[in-house]
C-alpha positions in Angstrom: -51.0 -17.4 -16.4 -47.5 -19.1 -15.1 -44.3 -17.0 -14.4 -40.9 -18.4 -14.0 -39.7 -19.1 -10.4 -37.9 -16.4 -8.7 -34.2 -17.3 -8.0 -33.9 -18.0 -4.1 -32.2 -15.0 -2.3 -29.4 -17.1 -1.3 -28.3 -18.0 -4.9 -25.1 -15.8 -5.7 -24.7 -13.8 -8.9 -21.9 -15.1 -11.3 -19.9 -12.1 -10.0 -20.3 -13.1 -6.2 -19.6 -16.7 -7.1 -15.9 -16.1 -8.9 -13.0 -14.5 -7.9 -12.4 -11.6 -10.3 -9.4 -9.1 -10.7 -10.9 -6.5 -8.2 -10.7 -9.0 -5.5 -6.8 -8.4 -5.6 -6.6 -4.9 -6.4 -7.4 -3.0 -3.2 -10.3 -1.3 -2.2 -13.7 -2.5 -1.1 -13.8 -5.9 -2.9 -10.5 -7.0 -1.8 -11.3 -5.9 1.9 -14.5 -7.6 2.0 -12.9 -10.8 0.4 -10.3 -11.0 3.0 -12.7 -9.9 6.0 -15.3 -12.7 4.7 -13.4 -15.3 3.5 -9.5 -15.6 3.5 -9.4 -14.3 7.1 -12.4 -15.9 8.6 -11.9 -18.6 11.3 -8.4 -17.8 12.1 -8.5 -16.9 16.0 -5.6 -14.6 17.3 -2.7 -16.4 18.7 -1.9 -16.3 22.5 -0.3 -12.5 23.4 -0.9 -11.5 19.6 -1.2 -7.4 19.7 -2.3 -7.1 16.0 -3.4 -10.4 13.9 -5.0 -11.2 10.9 -8.4 -9.6 11.8 -7.0 -6.4 12.2 -6.2 -6.7 8.3 -3.2 -4.1 9.0 0.0 -4.3 7.3 1.5 -6.6 9.5 1.2 -8.9 12.5 2.8 -8.0 15.8 4.0 -10.3 18.5 5.6 -10.1 21.8 9.2 -11.0 22.1 10.5 -10.4 25.6 10.3 -6.6 26.2 10.0 -5.7 22.5 7.8 -6.6 19.5 8.3 -8.9 16.7 6.6 -7.6 13.2 5.9 -9.9 10.6 4.6 -9.3 7.0 4.3 -11.3 3.8 3.4 -10.0 0.3 3.2 -11.3 -3.3 3.9 -9.6 -6.5 2.2 -10.5 -9.9 3.1 -6.9 -11.6 2.7 -6.6 -15.6 4.9 -5.8 -17.2 7.7 -6.9 -14.6 9.9 -4.1 -15.8 8.3 -0.5 -16.0 9.9 3.3 -15.6 11.6 3.6 -12.3 11.6 0.0 -11.5 10.9 -3.7 -11.8 9.1 -6.7 -9.8 12.5 -7.2 -7.8 12.7 -3.9 -6.5 8.9 -3.6 -5.9 9.2 -6.9 -3.7 11.7 -5.6 -1.6 10.4 -2.2 -1.0 6.7 -3.3 -0.6 7.9 -5.6 2.1 10.2 -3.6 4.0 7.5 -0.6 3.9 4.8 -2.9 5.2 7.1 -3.3 8.4 7.7 0.5 8.4 4.1 0.9 8.6 3.7 -1.0 11.6 6.5 1.3 13.4 9.2 -1.2 12.5 11.5 0.8 10.4 14.7 -1.4 11.0 13.9 -4.6 9.2 16.1 -7.7 10.5 15.5 -9.9 7.4 13.7 -11.1 4.4 12.6 -14.2 2.6 12.1 -14.4 -1.1 10.2 -17.2 -3.1 10.4 -17.0 -6.6 7.9 -18.8 -9.2 8.9 -18.8 -12.9 7.1 -19.8 -16.0 9.0 -22.2 -18.2 10.9 -20.5 -20.9 11.3 -17.1 -18.8 14.4 -15.5 -20.0 17.6 -15.9 -17.7 18.9 -12.4 -18.6 15.6 -11.0 -17.0 15.7 -13.0 -13.9 19.5 -11.7 -13.6 18.2 -8.2 -13.8 15.7 -8.7 -11.3 17.9 -10.3 -8.9 20.4 -7.3 -9.2 17.6 -5.1 -8.6 16.6 -7.0 -5.2 20.3 -6.7 -3.9 20.2 -2.9 -4.8 16.8 -2.2 -3.1 18.1 -4.6 -0.1 21.2 -2.2 0.1 19.0 0.9 0.1 16.8 -0.6 3.2 19.7 -2.0 5.2 18.3 -5.6 4.9 19.2 -9.0 3.3 17.4 -12.0 2.0 18.2 -14.8 4.4 16.1 -17.9 3.0 13.9 -18.6 0.0 12.4 -21.1 -2.4 12.1 -21.6 -6.4 9.6 -23.3 -8.2 9.3 -23.4 -12.0 5.9 -24.1 -13.7 4.9 -25.0 -17.4 4.7 -22.7 -20.1 1.1 -20.8 -19.9 0.6 -22.1 -16.0 1.9 -18.6 -15.0 2.4 -15.2 -16.5 6.3 -15.3 -16.6 7.3 -14.5 -12.9 5.7 -14.3 -9.2 7.5 -13.1 -6.2 6.7 -13.9 -2.5 8.3 -11.9 0.2 8.3 -12.2 4.0 9.9 -9.5 6.2 10.6 -9.6 10.1 11.8 -6.9 12.3 11.9 -5.9 15.9 10.4 -2.6 17.5 10.1 -1.0 21.0 6.8 0.4 20.0 4.2 -0.6 17.0 2.1 1.6 15.5 -1.6 0.4 13.6 -3.9 2.2 11.0 -6.1 2.6 13.4 -5.0 5.0 16.1 -6.8 8.3 15.0 -8.6 10.8 17.0 -10.7 13.6 16.2 -8.3 16.8 15.6 -5.3 14.4 14.5 -3.7 15.6 11.3 -3.1 13.7 8.2 0.4 13.9 6.4 1.7 12.3 3.0 5.3 12.0 2.5 5.4 12.9 -1.2 3.4 13.0 -4.6 0.5 10.7 -5.0 -0.4 8.0 -7.9 2.9 7.9 -9.6 3.5 4.0 -9.5 0.0 2.9 -10.9 -0.1 5.5 -13.9 3.6 4.7 -14.6 2.8 1.1 -15.0 -0.2 1.8 -16.7 1.6 3.9 -19.3 4.1 1.1 -19.7 1.6 -1.7 -20.0 -0.3 0.3 -22.7 2.8 2.1 -24.2 0.9 5.3 -23.9 2.9 8.3 -25.5 2.9 11.3 -22.6 4.8 14.3 -22.7 7.6 14.3 -19.8 9.1 11.5 -17.9 6.5 9.3 -15.9 8.3 7.2 -13.1 7.2 5.0 -10.4 7.9 6.2 -7.1 9.0 2.4 -5.8 11.6 2.7 -3.0 12.1 1.5 0.4 11.2 4.2 2.7 12.2 2.8 6.0 14.7 5.4 6.5 12.4 8.0 5.9 9.9 6.5 8.4 12.3 6.2 10.7 13.4 9.6 10.7 9.8 10.8 11.3 9.4 8.3 14.3 12.4 9.7 15.8 11.3 13.3 15.8 7.9 12.4 17.6 7.9 9.0 19.1 4.6 9.6 20.5 3.2 11.9 17.9 2.7 9.6 15.2 -0.4 7.4 15.8 -1.4 6.1 12.4 0.5 4.9 9.5 -0.4 3.3 6.3 1.2 3.1 2.9 -1.2 4.2 0.2 -0.6 1.1 -2.4 -3.6 -0.5 -4.0 -6.3 1.7 -4.0 -4.3 4.8 -3.6 -4.7 7.5 -1.1 -8.4 7.3 -1.1 -8.6 3.7 -0.2 -5.8 4.3 2.6 -7.7 6.9 4.1 -11.1 5.2 4.1 -9.7 2.4 5.8 -7.8 4.4 8.5 -11.0 6.2 9.0 -13.3 3.4 9.2 -11.1 1.6 11.9 -10.6 4.5 14.0 -14.0 5.6 14.1 -13.4 9.1 12.7 -14.0 11.4 9.7 -11.3 12.8 7.6 -11.4 15.9 5.5 -8.8 15.8 2.7 -7.7 19.2 1.2 -7.4 18.1 -2.4 -5.2 21.4 -3.4 -2.7 20.4 -0.6 -2.3 16.9 -2.1 1.1 17.0 -4.1 0.9 15.6 -7.5 3.4 15.8 -10.4 2.7 17.6 -13.6 3.0 14.1 -15.4 0.8 12.3 -13.1 -1.9 14.9 -13.2 -1.6 14.8 -17.0 -1.8 10.9 -17.3 -4.8 10.9 -14.9 -6.7 13.6 -17.0 -5.6 11.7 -20.4 -7.2 8.3 -18.9 -10.0 9.5 -16.8 -8.5 8.3 -13.7 -8.3 10.3 -10.5 -4.4 10.0 -9.0 -6.0 9.8 -5.5 -7.4 6.3 -6.4 -3.9 5.2 -8.2 -1.4 3.2 -6.1 1.9 4.2 -5.0 5.0 2.1 -3.8 7.3 4.7 -2.0 4.8 7.1 0.0 3.3 6.8 3.3 0.1 8.3 5.1 0.8 9.3 8.6 -1.8 10.3 11.4 -0.1 12.7 13.5 -1.2 14.6 17.0 -1.5 18.4 16.3 1.2 19.3 18.4 3.4 16.9 16.8 2.9 18.0 13.2 5.7 20.7 13.0 8.6 18.1 13.9 7.3 15.4 12.0 7.0 17.6 8.8 10.7 19.1 9.5 12.0 15.6 9.9 10.1 14.1 6.4 11.4 17.4 4.7 14.9 17.0 5.7 15.1 13.6 4.4 15.9 13.3 0.5 12.6 10.9 0.4 10.1 13.3 1.8 10.9 16.7 0.3 7.5 17.1 -1.0 5.7 16.0 2.3 2.7 17.9 3.0 -0.2 18.0 5.8 -3.2 17.2 3.6 -5.9 16.6 5.8 -7.8 16.7 9.6 -9.5 14.1 11.4 -13.3 15.0 12.8 -16.1 13.5 14.8 -18.5 14.3 11.9 -19.1 11.6 9.2 -16.9 8.7 10.8 -15.6 6.3 8.6 -16.0 8.8 5.5 -13.5 10.7 3.7 -14.6 14.5 2.5 -12.9 16.0 -0.2 -12.3 20.0 -0.1 -11.9 21.2 -3.3 -11.4 24.6 -2.7 -14.7 25.3 -4.1 -16.8 23.1 -2.0 -17.0 19.7 -0.4 -17.9 16.4 -1.7 -17.4 12.5 -0.4 -14.6 11.0 -1.8 -15.5 7.6 -2.8 -13.5 4.4 -1.8 -12.6 2.5 -4.9 -14.4 -0.9 -5.5 -11.2 -2.2 -6.8 -8.0 -0.6 -8.2 -8.9 0.8 -11.8 -5.4 -0.9 -13.1 -5.2 -4.6 -12.0 -1.8 -6.3 -11.4 0.4 -3.4 -10.4 2.3 -4.8 -7.6 
């Protein structure tokens, strides 16, 4: 009796052989793609302090007695206009915030590349550009150079933006500086952006106003760094994959465990209700105007005071503690017991930034 030959172990499944939406949505899938493919073969340049292999929010290069920070980001959100913002505000905020997450809270300049689909409404482009200008004013930065391309009908979905940001800083911060005993702080409510985009995309009828939190927060981060320059040892913006993904990445790179106090994580009533309705944990959903900070225990009070004294940080909370146990893992303390908090394979809502 003959049997079909067994497929060789080296043969990839269809899922492994093709790129899926999850590969651009944060979480494990995207990190693995960058580590195994997109970032492979690029050696660090001479003197590079933080490069591509670090998979942080930006690169850090020496420039005299200071550090030059560079970051780049692309934006393909659908829909391009959503409650609380649009793709233009998102592009500026995301880039400025990535610089701030490296400790560079005073941006020097941005670049902006625009790729448009033939037939894209001119009035929508004007609205997006106006939003870019407003966000730049809020962040204290401007666009100094850029590029424009137009593709044929159906070759791109409306509009895509790419932005690059540069800044100088005297001290940079990575996402990997945590030690056991350090505290985890968040600057405000979680899950607002992703849930607002989902509600707009699917025309969900929800009670209350659910708005994206998209905003440049470099001023907020600057206030925190000013309050405890040496006390903030790790920074991360909980974008794709949300707070859960950010904490897993920070814990893994730092070699610590993190205990997250669920009852301390701030959520709006609207985000909580939307998450329950959709069956999505807000801890897995993206934010575009919040930061996660790793802080030395003796600096927590000063950092919290600085955050809460800023209009964007009034709901800042201490939500977790780093431990020696379970390095690379995040334990969720629900108030009734503890369980491992899973890292999302991919953001439950693709194309949210």
